[in-house]
PDB file of N, CA, C, O and CB in Angstrom:
ATOM      1  N   MET A   1       0.844  -1.187   0.000  1.00  0.00           N
ATOM      2  CA  MET A   1       0.000   0.000   0.000  1.00  0.00           C
ATOM      3  C   MET A   1       0.888   1.250   0.000  1.00  0.00           C
ATOM      4  O   MET A   1       1.960   1.279   0.606  1.00  0.00           O
ATOM      5  CB  MET A   1      -0.960  -0.002   1.229  1.00  0.00           C
ATOM      6  N   ALA A   2       0.410   2.259  -0.691  1.00  0.00           N
ATOM      7  CA  ALA A   2       1.120   3.538  -0.768  1.00  0.00           C
ATOM      8  C   ALA A   2       0.324   4.583   0.008  1.00  0.00           C
ATOM      9  O   ALA A   2      -0.853   4.391   0.311  1.00  0.00           O
ATOM     10  CB  ALA A   2       1.329   3.983  -2.256  1.00  0.00           C
ATOM     11  N   ILE A   3       0.979   5.674   0.316  1.00  0.00           N
ATOM     12  CA  ILE A   3       0.324   6.801   0.988  1.00  0.00           C
ATOM     13  C   ILE A   3       0.228   7.956  -0.006  1.00  0.00           C
ATOM     14  O   ILE A   3       1.233   8.372  -0.582  1.00  0.00           O
ATOM     15  CB  ILE A   3       1.108   7.235   2.286  1.00  0.00           C
ATOM     16  N   ASP A   4      -0.973   8.464  -0.202  1.00  0.00           N
ATOM     17  CA  ASP A   4      -1.174   9.639  -1.048  1.00  0.00           C
ATOM     18  C   ASP A   4      -0.400  10.789  -0.400  1.00  0.00           C
ATOM     19  O   ASP A   4      -0.688  11.149   0.742  1.00  0.00           O
ATOM     20  CB  ASP A   4      -2.718   9.990  -1.214  1.00  0.00           C
ATOM     21  N   PRO A   5       0.585  11.376  -1.108  1.00  0.00           N
ATOM     22  CA  PRO A   5       1.405  12.428  -0.497  1.00  0.00           C
ATOM     23  C   PRO A   5       0.643  13.724  -0.204  1.00  0.00           C
ATOM     24  O   PRO A   5       1.128  14.567   0.550  1.00  0.00           O
ATOM     25  CB  PRO A   5       2.564  12.736  -1.394  1.00  0.00           C
ATOM     26  N   VAL A   6      -0.522  13.886  -0.784  1.00  0.00           N
ATOM     27  CA  VAL A   6      -1.289  15.115  -0.586  1.00  0.00           C
ATOM     28  C   VAL A   6      -2.203  14.998   0.636  1.00  0.00           C
ATOM     29  O   VAL A   6      -2.124  15.820   1.549  1.00  0.00           O
ATOM     30  CB  VAL A   6      -2.119  15.437  -1.841  1.00  0.00           C
ATOM     31  N   CYS A   7      -3.066  13.985   0.659  1.00  0.00           N
ATOM     32  CA  CYS A   7      -4.055  13.873   1.740  1.00  0.00           C
ATOM     33  C   CYS A   7      -3.711  12.799   2.765  1.00  0.00           C
ATOM     34  O   CYS A   7      -4.395  12.665   3.779  1.00  0.00           O
ATOM     35  CB  CYS A   7      -5.412  13.581   1.157  1.00  0.00           C
ATOM     36  N   LYS A   8      -2.643  12.026   2.502  1.00  0.00           N
ATOM     37  CA  LYS A   8      -2.146  10.985   3.407  1.00  0.00           C
ATOM     38  C   LYS A   8      -3.044   9.752   3.508  1.00  0.00           C
ATOM     39  O   LYS A   8      -2.881   8.949   4.426  1.00  0.00           O
ATOM     40  CB  LYS A   8      -1.968  11.562   4.769  1.00  0.00           C
ATOM     41  N   MET A   9      -3.984   9.591   2.581  1.00  0.00           N
ATOM     42  CA  MET A   9      -4.817   8.381   2.563  1.00  0.00           C
ATOM     43  C   MET A   9      -4.001   7.206   2.044  1.00  0.00           C
ATOM     44  O   MET A   9      -3.039   7.388   1.297  1.00  0.00           O
ATOM     45  CB  MET A   9      -6.086   8.590   1.689  1.00  0.00           C
ATOM     46  N   THR A  10      -4.391   5.998   2.444  1.00  0.00           N
ATOM     47  CA  THR A  10      -3.761   4.786   1.942  1.00  0.00           C
ATOM     48  C   THR A  10      -4.341   4.458   0.565  1.00  0.00           C
ATOM     49  O   THR A  10      -5.554   4.514   0.360  1.00  0.00           O
ATOM     50  CB  THR A  10      -3.966   3.600   2.932  1.00  0.00           C
ATOM     51  N   VAL A  11      -3.453   4.113  -0.375  1.00  0.00           N
ATOM     52  CA  VAL A  11      -3.861   3.820  -1.744  1.00  0.00           C
ATOM     53  C   VAL A  11      -3.227   2.490  -2.164  1.00  0.00           C
ATOM     54  O   VAL A  11      -2.032   2.278  -1.962  1.00  0.00           O
ATOM     55  CB  VAL A  11      -3.448   4.978  -2.720  1.00  0.00           C
ATOM     56  N   ASP A  12      -4.026   1.605  -2.744  1.00  0.00           N
ATOM     57  CA  ASP A  12      -3.510   0.331  -3.240  1.00  0.00           C
ATOM     58  C   ASP A  12      -2.856   0.564  -4.601  1.00  0.00           C
ATOM     59  O   ASP A  12      -3.516   0.985  -5.551  1.00  0.00           O
ATOM     60  CB  ASP A  12      -4.649  -0.739  -3.342  1.00  0.00           C
ATOM     61  N   GLU A  13      -1.557   0.289  -4.685  1.00  0.00           N
ATOM     62  CA  GLU A  13      -0.827   0.536  -5.935  1.00  0.00           C
ATOM     63  C   GLU A  13      -1.390  -0.279  -7.100  1.00  0.00           C
ATOM     64  O   GLU A  13      -1.327   0.159  -8.248  1.00  0.00           O
ATOM     65  CB  GLU A  13       0.652   0.212  -5.750  1.00  0.00           C
ATOM     66  N   LYS A  14      -1.933  -1.451  -6.816  1.00  0.00           N
ATOM     67  CA  LYS A  14      -2.423  -2.336  -7.877  1.00  0.00           C
ATOM     68  C   LYS A  14      -3.707  -1.830  -8.515  1.00  0.00           C
ATOM     69  O   LYS A  14      -3.968  -2.116  -9.683  1.00  0.00           O
ATOM     70  CB  LYS A  14      -2.649  -3.724  -7.327  1.00  0.00           C
ATOM     71  N   THR A  15      -4.510  -1.084  -7.772  1.00  0.00           N
ATOM     72  CA  THR A  15      -5.798  -0.633  -8.303  1.00  0.00           C
ATOM     73  C   THR A  15      -5.908   0.884  -8.427  1.00  0.00           C
ATOM     74  O   THR A  15      -6.952   1.399  -8.828  1.00  0.00           O
ATOM     75  CB  THR A  15      -6.907  -1.139  -7.429  1.00  0.00           C
ATOM     76  N   ALA A  16      -4.847   1.598  -8.089  1.00  0.00           N
ATOM     77  CA  ALA A  16      -4.890   3.070  -8.125  1.00  0.00           C
ATOM     78  C   ALA A  16      -5.141   3.570  -9.549  1.00  0.00           C
ATOM     79  O   ALA A  16      -4.455   3.169 -10.489  1.00  0.00           O
ATOM     80  CB  ALA A  16      -3.568   3.665  -7.580  1.00  0.00           C
ATOM     81  N   LYS A  17      -6.116   4.435  -9.689  1.00  0.00           N
ATOM     82  CA  LYS A  17      -6.420   5.022 -10.996  1.00  0.00           C
ATOM     83  C   LYS A  17      -5.570   6.254 -11.264  1.00  0.00           C
ATOM     84  O   LYS A  17      -5.369   6.639 -12.416  1.00  0.00           O
ATOM     85  CB  LYS A  17      -7.898   5.386 -11.085  1.00  0.00           C
ATOM     86  N   PHE A  18      -5.070   6.869 -10.197  1.00  0.00           N
ATOM     87  CA  PHE A  18      -4.344   8.139 -10.329  1.00  0.00           C
ATOM     88  C   PHE A  18      -2.924   7.961  -9.819  1.00  0.00           C
ATOM     89  O   PHE A  18      -2.703   7.661  -8.646  1.00  0.00           O
ATOM     90  CB  PHE A  18      -5.063   9.283  -9.554  1.00  0.00           C
ATOM     91  N   LYS A  19      -1.961   8.151 -10.721  1.00  0.00           N
ATOM     92  CA  LYS A  19      -0.557   8.041 -10.342  1.00  0.00           C
ATOM     93  C   LYS A  19       0.273   8.925 -11.249  1.00  0.00           C
ATOM     94  O   LYS A  19      -0.148   9.287 -12.348  1.00  0.00           O
ATOM     95  CB  LYS A  19      -0.071   6.576 -10.413  1.00  0.00           C
ATOM     96  N   THR A  20       1.457   9.265 -10.771  1.00  0.00           N
ATOM     97  CA  THR A  20       2.364  10.085 -11.558  1.00  0.00           C
ATOM     98  C   THR A  20       3.790   9.748 -11.168  1.00  0.00           C
ATOM     99  O   THR A  20       4.041   9.232 -10.079  1.00  0.00           O
ATOM    100  CB  THR A  20       2.076  11.593 -11.357  1.00  0.00           C
ATOM    101  N   LYS A  21       4.713  10.040 -12.055  1.00  0.00           N
ATOM    102  CA  LYS A  21       6.134   9.842 -11.754  1.00  0.00           C
ATOM    103  C   LYS A  21       6.771  11.198 -11.499  1.00  0.00           C
ATOM    104  O   LYS A  21       6.447  12.196 -12.143  1.00  0.00           O
ATOM    105  CB  LYS A  21       6.865   9.096 -12.919  1.00  0.00           C
ATOM    106  N   TYR A  22       7.693  11.202 -10.531  1.00  0.00           N
ATOM    107  CA  TYR A  22       8.430  12.425 -10.204  1.00  0.00           C
ATOM    108  C   TYR A  22       9.798  12.007  -9.707  1.00  0.00           C
ATOM    109  O   TYR A  22       9.900  11.222  -8.765  1.00  0.00           O
ATOM    110  CB  TYR A  22       7.675  13.299  -9.132  1.00  0.00           C
ATOM    111  N   ASN A  23      10.843  12.515 -10.321  1.00  0.00           N
ATOM    112  CA  ASN A  23      12.226  12.193  -9.964  1.00  0.00           C
ATOM    113  C   ASN A  23      12.471  10.688  -9.904  1.00  0.00           C
ATOM    114  O   ASN A  23      13.184  10.207  -9.023  1.00  0.00           O
ATOM    115  CB  ASN A  23      12.576  12.821  -8.627  1.00  0.00           C
ATOM    116  N   GLY A  24      11.883   9.948 -10.837  1.00  0.00           N
ATOM    117  CA  GLY A  24      12.110   8.512 -10.916  1.00  0.00           C
ATOM    118  C   GLY A  24      11.257   7.670  -9.983  1.00  0.00           C
ATOM    119  O   GLY A  24      11.343   6.442 -10.023  1.00  0.00           O
ATOM    120  N   ASP A  25      10.451   8.279  -9.158  1.00  0.00           N
ATOM    121  CA  ASP A  25       9.575   7.548  -8.249  1.00  0.00           C
ATOM    122  C   ASP A  25       8.126   7.681  -8.704  1.00  0.00           C
ATOM    123  O   ASP A  25       7.743   8.681  -9.310  1.00  0.00           O
ATOM    124  CB  ASP A  25       9.736   8.060  -6.801  1.00  0.00           C
ATOM    125  N   THR A  26       7.328   6.662  -8.404  1.00  0.00           N
ATOM    126  CA  THR A  26       5.901   6.705  -8.732  1.00  0.00           C
ATOM    127  C   THR A  26       5.123   7.047  -7.472  1.00  0.00           C
ATOM    128  O   THR A  26       5.363   6.475  -6.409  1.00  0.00           O
ATOM    129  CB  THR A  26       5.415   5.349  -9.333  1.00  0.00           C
ATOM    130  N   TYR A  27       4.196   7.977  -7.597  1.00  0.00           N
ATOM    131  CA  TYR A  27       3.335   8.388  -6.484  1.00  0.00           C
ATOM    132  C   TYR A  27       1.897   8.071  -6.860  1.00  0.00           C
ATOM    133  O   TYR A  27       1.485   8.238  -8.008  1.00  0.00           O
ATOM    134  CB  TYR A  27       3.508   9.914  -6.153  1.00  0.00           C
ATOM    135  N   TYR A  28       1.142   7.610  -5.870  1.00  0.00           N
ATOM    136  CA  TYR A  28      -0.237   7.172  -6.078  1.00  0.00           C
ATOM    137  C   TYR A  28      -1.186   8.089  -5.325  1.00  0.00           C
ATOM    138  O   TYR A  28      -0.869   8.582  -4.242  1.00  0.00           O
ATOM    139  CB  TYR A  28      -0.427   5.706  -5.624  1.00  0.00           C
ATOM    140  N   PHE A  29      -2.365   8.313  -5.922  1.00  0.00           N
ATOM    141  CA  PHE A  29      -3.320   9.270  -5.365  1.00  0.00           C
ATOM    142  C   PHE A  29      -4.708   8.662  -5.268  1.00  0.00           C
ATOM    143  O   PHE A  29      -5.069   7.766  -6.032  1.00  0.00           O
ATOM    144  CB  PHE A  29      -3.363  10.540  -6.213  1.00  0.00           C
ATOM    145  N   CYS A  30      -5.483   9.169  -4.310  1.00  0.00           N
ATOM    146  CA  CYS A  30      -6.842   8.670  -4.099  1.00  0.00           C
ATOM    147  C   CYS A  30      -7.833   9.303  -5.074  1.00  0.00           C
ATOM    148  O   CYS A  30      -8.886   8.727  -5.347  1.00  0.00           O
ATOM    149  CB  CYS A  30      -7.284   8.938  -2.664  1.00  0.00           C
ATOM    150  N   ALA A  31      -7.508  10.471  -5.595  1.00  0.00           N
ATOM    151  CA  ALA A  31      -8.448  11.213  -6.432  1.00  0.00           C
ATOM    152  C   ALA A  31      -7.687  12.127  -7.399  1.00  0.00           C
ATOM    153  O   ALA A  31      -6.519  12.441  -7.173  1.00  0.00           O
ATOM    154  CB  ALA A  31      -9.421  12.042  -5.555  1.00  0.00           C
ATOM    155  N   PRO A  32      -8.354  12.550  -8.473  1.00  0.00           N
ATOM    156  CA  PRO A  32      -7.682  13.410  -9.449  1.00  0.00           C
ATOM    157  C   PRO A  32      -7.258  14.759  -8.863  1.00  0.00           C
ATOM    158  O   PRO A  32      -6.267  15.335  -9.312  1.00  0.00           O
ATOM    159  CB  PRO A  32      -8.589  13.640 -10.636  1.00  0.00           C
ATOM    160  N   GLY A  33      -7.984  15.268  -7.879  1.00  0.00           N
ATOM    161  CA  GLY A  33      -7.616  16.550  -7.274  1.00  0.00           C
ATOM    162  C   GLY A  33      -6.280  16.472  -6.541  1.00  0.00           C
ATOM    163  O   GLY A  33      -5.483  17.408  -6.588  1.00  0.00           O
ATOM    164  N   CYS A  34      -6.043  15.347  -5.861  1.00  0.00           N
ATOM    165  CA  CYS A  34      -4.762  15.172  -5.167  1.00  0.00           C
ATOM    166  C   CYS A  34      -3.619  15.058  -6.176  1.00  0.00           C
ATOM    167  O   CYS A  34      -2.546  15.627  -5.975  1.00  0.00           O
ATOM    168  CB  CYS A  34      -4.802  13.919  -4.258  1.00  0.00           C
ATOM    169  N   LYS A  35      -3.853  14.324  -7.253  1.00  0.00           N
ATOM    170  CA  LYS A  35      -2.826  14.186  -8.292  1.00  0.00           C
ATOM    171  C   LYS A  35      -2.489  15.543  -8.894  1.00  0.00           C
ATOM    172  O   LYS A  35      -1.318  15.866  -9.092  1.00  0.00           O
ATOM    173  CB  LYS A  35      -3.294  13.216  -9.396  1.00  0.00           C
ATOM    174  N   LYS A  36      -3.510  16.332  -9.183  1.00  0.00           N
ATOM    175  CA  LYS A  36      -3.300  17.653  -9.787  1.00  0.00           C
ATOM    176  C   LYS A  36      -2.531  18.568  -8.832  1.00  0.00           C
ATOM    177  O   LYS A  36      -1.608  19.268  -9.250  1.00  0.00           O
ATOM    178  CB  LYS A  36      -4.654  18.296 -10.167  1.00  0.00           C
ATOM    179  N   ALA A  37      -2.907  18.563  -7.558  1.00  0.00           N
ATOM    180  CA  ALA A  37      -2.214  19.403  -6.576  1.00  0.00           C
ATOM    181  C   ALA A  37      -0.743  19.019  -6.475  1.00  0.00           C
ATOM    182  O   ALA A  37       0.125  19.889  -6.408  1.00  0.00           O
ATOM    183  CB  ALA A  37      -2.884  19.285  -5.197  1.00  0.00           C
ATOM    184  N   PHE A  38      -0.463  17.727  -6.464  1.00  0.00           N
ATOM    185  CA  PHE A  38       0.919  17.254  -6.386  1.00  0.00           C
ATOM    186  C   PHE A  38       1.710  17.669  -7.616  1.00  0.00           C
ATOM    187  O   PHE A  38       2.836  18.153  -7.494  1.00  0.00           O
ATOM    188  CB  PHE A  38       0.956  15.733  -6.229  1.00  0.00           C
ATOM    189  N   GLU A  39       1.133  17.486  -8.799  1.00  0.00           N
ATOM    190  CA  GLU A  39       1.844  17.815 -10.030  1.00  0.00           C
ATOM    191  C   GLU A  39       2.123  19.306 -10.160  1.00  0.00           C
ATOM    192  O   GLU A  39       3.097  19.695 -10.804  1.00  0.00           O
ATOM    193  CB  GLU A  39       1.053  17.342 -11.223  1.00  0.00           C
ATOM    194  N   GLU A  40       1.292  20.139  -9.567  1.00  0.00           N
ATOM    195  CA  GLU A  40       1.516  21.583  -9.618  1.00  0.00           C
ATOM    196  C   GLU A  40       2.639  22.024  -8.684  1.00  0.00           C
ATOM    197  O   GLU A  40       3.303  23.029  -8.941  1.00  0.00           O
ATOM    198  CB  GLU A  40       0.237  22.320  -9.265  1.00  0.00           C
ATOM    199  N   SER A  41       2.855  21.272  -7.593  1.00  0.00           N
ATOM    200  CA  SER A  41       3.880  21.670  -6.624  1.00  0.00           C
ATOM    201  C   SER A  41       4.390  20.466  -5.830  1.00  0.00           C
ATOM    202  O   SER A  41       4.154  20.379  -4.625  1.00  0.00           O
ATOM    203  CB  SER A  41       3.324  22.734  -5.666  1.00  0.00           C
ATOM    204  N   PRO A  42       5.086  19.536  -6.494  1.00  0.00           N
ATOM    205  CA  PRO A  42       5.500  18.303  -5.816  1.00  0.00           C
ATOM    206  C   PRO A  42       6.407  18.535  -4.604  1.00  0.00           C
ATOM    207  O   PRO A  42       6.269  17.843  -3.595  1.00  0.00           O
ATOM    208  CB  PRO A  42       6.208  17.412  -6.794  1.00  0.00           C
ATOM    209  N   ALA A  43       7.316  19.482  -4.685  1.00  0.00           N
ATOM    210  CA  ALA A  43       8.236  19.715  -3.559  1.00  0.00           C
ATOM    211  C   ALA A  43       7.494  20.070  -2.274  1.00  0.00           C
ATOM    212  O   ALA A  43       7.947  19.738  -1.178  1.00  0.00           O
ATOM    213  CB  ALA A  43       9.219  20.830  -3.905  1.00  0.00           C
ATOM    214  N   GLU A  44       6.362  20.742  -2.410  1.00  0.00           N
ATOM    215  CA  GLU A  44       5.575  21.129  -1.249  1.00  0.00           C
ATOM    216  C   GLU A  44       5.079  19.908  -0.474  1.00  0.00           C
ATOM    217  O   GLU A  44       4.978  19.951   0.752  1.00  0.00           O
ATOM    218  CB  GLU A  44       4.395  21.989  -1.681  1.00  0.00           C
ATOM    219  N   TYR A  45       4.770  18.817  -1.184  1.00  0.00           N
ATOM    220  CA  TYR A  45       4.221  17.619  -0.558  1.00  0.00           C
ATOM    221  C   TYR A  45       5.264  16.594  -0.165  1.00  0.00           C
ATOM    222  O   TYR A  45       4.948  15.620   0.517  1.00  0.00           O
ATOM    223  CB  TYR A  45       3.247  16.987  -1.471  1.00  0.00           C
ATOM    224  N   LEU A  46       6.494  16.797  -0.583  1.00  0.00           N
ATOM    225  CA  LEU A  46       7.562  15.824  -0.294  1.00  0.00           C
ATOM    226  C   LEU A  46       8.514  16.311   0.797  1.00  0.00           C
ATOM    227  O   LEU A  46       9.599  15.753   0.959  1.00  0.00           O
ATOM    228  CB  LEU A  46       8.354  15.526  -1.562  1.00  0.00           C
ATOM    229  N   ARG A  47       8.132  17.319   1.528  1.00  0.00           N
ATOM    230  CA  ARG A  47       8.993  17.836   2.601  1.00  0.00           C
ATOM    231  C   ARG A  47       9.087  16.854   3.737  1.00  0.00           C
ATOM    232  O   ARG A  47       9.768  17.119   4.728  1.00  0.00           O
ATOM    233  CB  ARG A  47       8.474  19.172   3.118  1.00  0.00           C
TER     234      ARG A  47
END
């Protein structure tokens, strides 16, 4: 299981509909809004 870096919800990597790559790592999201927020400012969520 992965943790959505935006809202901190648990996300199953196998069934996640929303994911993105950043600096060679894959991040998984619970919803399109979290994915969009992360893609606009990834450093803010990876502190």
